[in-house]
C-alpha positions in Angstrom: 14.8 22.6 7.3 12.7 25.7 6.9 14.8 28.9 7.1 12.7 32.0 7.9 13.6 35.1 5.9 13.4 38.3 8.1 12.7 40.4 4.9 9.6 38.3 3.9 6.3 40.3 4.2 4.1 39.3 7.0 1.3 38.3 4.6 3.5 36.1 2.4 2.4 32.5 2.4 4.7 30.1 4.2 6.8 28.0 1.9 8.6 24.9 3.1 12.1 24.2 1.7 15.4 22.6 2.4 14.3 18.9 2.4 15.4 16.0 0.3 12.8 13.7 -1.2 13.0 10.1 -2.6 10.2 8.7 -4.7 10.2 4.9 -5.3 8.2 4.0 -8.4 6.9 0.7 -9.7 4.6 -0.3 -12.5 1.1 -0.3 -11.0 -1.9 -2.3 -10.1 -5.7 -2.2 -10.1 -7.4 -0.8 -7.0 -9.4 -4.1 -6.6 -9.5 -7.6 -8.1 -12.7 -6.7 -10.0 -13.4 -6.5 -13.7 -14.3 -2.8 -13.5 -11.1 -1.9 -11.6 -9.0 -4.0 -13.9 -10.6 -2.3 -16.9 -9.7 1.1 -15.6 -6.1 0.0 -15.0 -5.7 -1.7 -18.4 -7.1 1.3 -20.2 -4.4 3.5 -18.7 -1.6 1.0 -19.0 -2.4 -0.1 -22.6 -2.9 3.4 -23.8 0.7 4.3 -23.0 2.5 4.8 -26.3 5.7 3.4 -24.6 3.9 0.2 -23.8 2.0 -0.4 -27.1 3.9 1.2 -30.0 1.0 1.0 -32.5 -0.5 4.3 -33.8 -3.5 5.1 -31.7 -5.8 5.4 -34.7 -5.2 1.6 -35.3 -4.7 0.5 -31.7 -7.5 2.3 -29.8 -10.4 0.6 -31.6 -8.8 -2.7 -30.8 -8.2 -1.8 -27.2 -11.7 -0.2 -26.6 -13.7 -2.5 -28.8 -12.1 -5.9 -28.0 -9.5 -6.1 -25.2 -11.2 -4.0 -22.6 -14.4 -6.0 -23.1 -12.8 -9.4 -22.8 -9.6 -9.3 -20.8 -10.7 -7.6 -17.5 -12.8 -10.5 -16.3 -9.9 -13.0 -16.9 -7.3 -10.7 -15.3 -9.6 -10.0 -12.4 -9.8 -13.7 -11.7 -6.0 -13.9 -11.7 -5.6 -10.9 -9.4 -8.2 -12.5 -7.0 -5.9 -15.5 -6.6 -3.0 -13.4 -5.3 -4.8 -10.5 -3.6 -3.9 -10.3 0.1 -5.3 -8.6 3.2 -3.3 -5.5 2.3 -4.5 -5.5 -1.2 -2.4 -5.9 -4.3 0.9 -7.6 -3.5 2.8 -5.1 -5.7 1.3 -2.1 -4.0 1.7 -3.5 -0.5 5.4 -4.5 -1.0 6.3 -1.2 -2.7 4.8 0.6 0.3 6.7 -1.6 2.6 9.9 -0.8 0.7 9.3 2.9 1.1 8.7 2.6 4.8 11.8 0.5 5.3 13.9 3.0 3.3 12.4 5.8 5.4 13.5 4.1 8.6 17.0 3.6 7.1 17.4 7.2 6.0 15.8 8.7 9.1 15.3 12.5 9.0 17.8 12.8 6.1 15.0 12.5 3.5 11.3 12.1 3.0 10.5 8.8 1.2 7.3 8.2 -0.7 6.2 5.6 -3.3 4.1 5.9 -6.5 2.8 3.7 -9.3 3.2 4.5 -13.0 -0.4 3.4 -13.6 -3.1 3.7 -10.9 -2.5 5.0 -7.5 -0.7 6.6 -5.8 0.2 8.6 -8.9 3.6 10.0 -9.7 2.2 13.5 -10.0 0.3 13.3 -6.7 3.3 12.1 -4.8 5.6 14.7 -6.4 3.1 17.4 -5.3 3.3 15.9 -1.8 7.0 16.0 -1.7 7.1 19.6 -2.9 4.5 20.6 -0.3 6.7 19.0 2.3 9.5 21.3 1.4 11.6 19.0 -0.8 13.6 21.1 -3.2 15.8 18.2 -4.2 14.1 14.9 -5.3 15.5 11.6 -6.4 13.0 9.6 -8.5 13.9 5.9 -8.4 12.2 3.6 -10.9 12.6 0.1 -9.4 13.3 -1.5 -12.7 16.8 -3.1 -12.7 16.9 -3.5 -16.5 16.1 -0.4 -18.6 13.2 -0.5 -21.1 11.4 2.2 -22.9 8.1 0.6 -21.7 9.1 0.9 -18.1 11.9 3.3 -17.1 11.3 5.7 -19.9 7.5 5.7 -19.2 8.2 6.7 -15.6 10.3 9.6 -16.9 7.5 10.5 -19.3 5.1 10.8 -16.4 7.7 12.9 -14.5 8.1 15.2 -17.5 4.3 15.7 -17.6 4.4 16.7 -14.0 7.3 19.1 -14.7 5.5 20.7 -17.5 2.4 21.3 -15.3 4.4 22.6 -12.3 5.6 26.1 -11.6 8.0 25.7 -8.7 10.3 22.8 -9.5 12.8 21.0 -7.3 16.2 19.9 -8.5 15.7 16.4 -9.9 17.8 13.2 -10.2 16.7 9.8 -11.5 18.0 6.4 -10.5 19.8 4.7 -13.5 19.2 1.0 -14.4 21.2 -1.2 -12.1 21.1 -4.5 -14.0 24.9 -5.1 -13.5 25.4 -3.3 -10.2 27.6 -5.5 -7.9 25.2 -4.8 -5.0 22.2 -6.0 -7.0 23.9 -9.1 -8.2 25.2 -9.9 -4.7 21.7 -9.4 -3.2 20.1 -11.6 -5.8 22.7 -14.3 -5.4 22.5 -14.4 -1.6 18.7 -14.3 -1.5 18.1 -16.9 -4.2 20.8 -19.1 -2.7 19.1 -19.0 0.7 15.7 -19.8 -0.8 17.0 -22.7 -2.9 19.0 -24.2 0.0 15.8 -24.2 2.1 13.9 -26.3 -0.5 13.1 -29.9 0.2 14.6 -30.8 -3.2 17.7 -29.9 -5.2 16.8 -28.0 -8.4 18.5 -29.2 -11.5 17.8 -25.9 -13.3 17.2 -22.3 -12.2 15.1 -20.4 -14.7 15.7 -16.7 -14.7 12.4 -15.4 -16.0 12.1 -11.8 -17.2 9.1 -10.0 -18.4 8.8 -10.3 -22.2 9.0 -7.5 -24.8 8.2 -7.6 -28.5 11.3 -8.6 -30.4 11.1 -5.4 -32.5 12.0 -3.3 -29.5 15.5 -5.0 -29.5 16.0 -4.1 -33.2 14.8 -0.6 -32.5 17.6 -0.1 -30.0 16.0 -0.8 -26.7 18.7 -2.2 -24.3 16.4 -4.3 -22.3 17.3 -7.7 -23.8 21.0 -7.0 -23.4 20.5 -5.9 -19.8 18.6 -9.1 -19.0 21.3 -11.2 -20.5 24.0 -9.4 -18.6 22.2 -9.9 -15.3 21.9 -13.6 -16.1 25.5 -13.9 -17.0 26.7 -12.3 -13.8 24.3 -14.4 -11.7 25.5 -17.5 -13.6 29.1 -16.7 -12.7 28.1 -16.2 -9.0 26.2 -19.5 -8.9 29.0 -21.4 -10.6 31.1 -20.9 -7.4 28.3 -21.5 -4.8 26.1 -24.1 -6.6 28.3 -26.1 -9.0 26.3 -28.2 -11.4 23.2 -25.9 -11.3 22.1 -25.2 -14.8 20.8 -21.6 -15.4 18.6 -20.6 -18.3 17.2 -17.2 -19.2 13.6 -17.0 -20.4 10.9 -14.4 -21.0 7.3 -14.5 -19.8 4.0 -12.7 -20.3 3.7 -12.8 -24.1 0.7 -10.9 -25.4 -0.7 -10.6 -29.0 0.5 -12.0 -32.2 3.8 -10.2 -32.6 7.1 -12.1 -32.2 8.4 -11.7 -28.6 11.8 -12.2 -27.0 12.6 -15.9 -26.7 12.8 -18.5 -25.3 9.4 -18.2 -23.6 9.2 -19.3 -20.0 6.0 -21.4 -20.4 7.4 -23.2 -23.4 10.7 -24.0 -21.6 8.9 -25.3 -18.5 7.0 -27.8 -20.7 10.1 -28.7 -22.6 12.2 -29.4 -19.5 9.4 -31.5 -18.0 9.0 -33.6 -21.1 12.7 -34.3 -21.5 13.0 -35.6 -17.9 14.0 -32.6 -15.7 12.5 -33.4 -12.3 13.3 -30.3 -10.3 13.0 -26.7 -11.4 13.3 -23.4 -9.5 12.1 -20.2 -11.2 13.2 -16.7 -10.2 12.2 -13.3 -11.6 15.3 -11.0 -11.3 13.6 -8.2 -13.3 10.9 -7.7 -10.7 11.8 -5.8 -7.5 8.5 -6.9 -5.9 6.3 -9.9 -6.2 3.2 -9.2 -8.3 0.7 -10.9 -10.6 3.4 -12.0 -13.0 5.4 -13.8 -10.3 2.6 -15.0 -7.9 0.0 -16.1 -10.5 1.8 -16.6 -13.8 4.9 -18.3 -12.4 4.0 -19.7 -9.0 0.5 -21.0 -10.0 0.3 -21.5 -13.8 4.0 -22.3 -14.2 3.8 -24.9 -11.5 0.6 -26.5 -12.9 2.1 -26.6 -16.4 5.4 -28.2 -15.3 3.8 -30.8 -13.1 1.2 -31.7 -15.7 3.9 -32.2 -18.3 5.7 -34.8 -16.0 7.9 -32.7 -13.7 8.1 -33.7 -10.1 9.4 -30.7 -8.1 8.8 -27.0 -8.7 9.6 -23.8 -6.7 8.8 -20.2 -7.6 11.3 -18.2 -5.6 10.3 -14.8 -4.1 11.6 -11.5 -5.4 13.9 -9.4 -3.1 10.8 -7.4 -1.9 11.3 -5.6 1.4 13.7 -8.2 2.9 17.1 -7.4 4.3 19.1 -8.2 1.1 16.8 -6.2 -1.1 16.6 -3.2 1.3 20.4 -3.2 1.7 20.7 -2.9 -2.0 18.0 -0.2 -2.4 19.5 1.9 0.4 23.0 1.6 -1.1 21.7 2.7 -4.6 19.7 5.6 -3.2 22.5 6.8 -1.0 24.9 6.7 -3.9 22.5 8.8 -6.1 22.0 11.3 -3.2 25.7 11.9 -3.0 26.3 15.6 -2.5 22.8 16.1 -1.2 22.6 13.8 1.8 25.4 14.1 4.4 27.4 10.9 4.4 25.9 9.5 1.2 29.3 9.5 -0.5 30.9 7.1 1.9 27.8 4.9 2.2 27.5 4.7 -1.6 31.1 3.6 -1.9 31.2 1.1 0.9 
């Protein structure tokens, strides 16, 4: 709330204060499924030193001279296959998550969303929260598993905004939640409901995470370990509810010639089909919202590869998105991190 100061000079500009802000952040998306829009997006994304850890003097000529002249057209075609009436699925779902969280928090906080690459930008949305009087802000990267290329990159962008801003709010950031009981329970319940509604019984559930170069593991990035722990906890939950269901962890979206985390999702799908596995379900627990990697890479190309190699039944399961299970989890995580700021957050976070 705004508290007027009786000692403030009459000509002093009005400054709003006393509000709490929450900024949900996801990766990003082009503004349109066109080569030019994809080129702008990829130029920003692939220039991030957290994403591509090659010295710019060696990387930028490759990026500018080859990749940005060849990849945008192919990627634009892929985006066009999943683009909806509200635009990019990732952008539309993240906006829906922010609206749903706003409804749940009511007047207790102002909720906005941002993208690490593209729009709306982190800096722009932080400016908006500050202008709305938020002197306490929780920045919530919606990445369950920590990686330097995702969570740390969001914090880099936040740091850039901090360095360029005079009047700063108190800041908190959402930690990775790869092993949070609420996250595991939400995934287990949601994926169980989706599998039980299928017209076939999957023999295997592939848990497909976005890939990372293997060297990141050896350099100390905890991402691989976080993914494996999520899978182990889910496997324990499914052992009770779906006995006999085999669960495998895989990594998708390989790029370039470097060795990436294995096994690769596309290779495992082919291998399973060729050895006689008839029914496969694929889930992407590392994604909080459906996007190009889940809707095109898994649901379209993954299906085509599996069926062409001899498989009979394939299902790409949806992410938590803005559904009830997912929003219950996000609300619980946010209320916990707002403890001491938002009245009642302590009890809600421990429920």
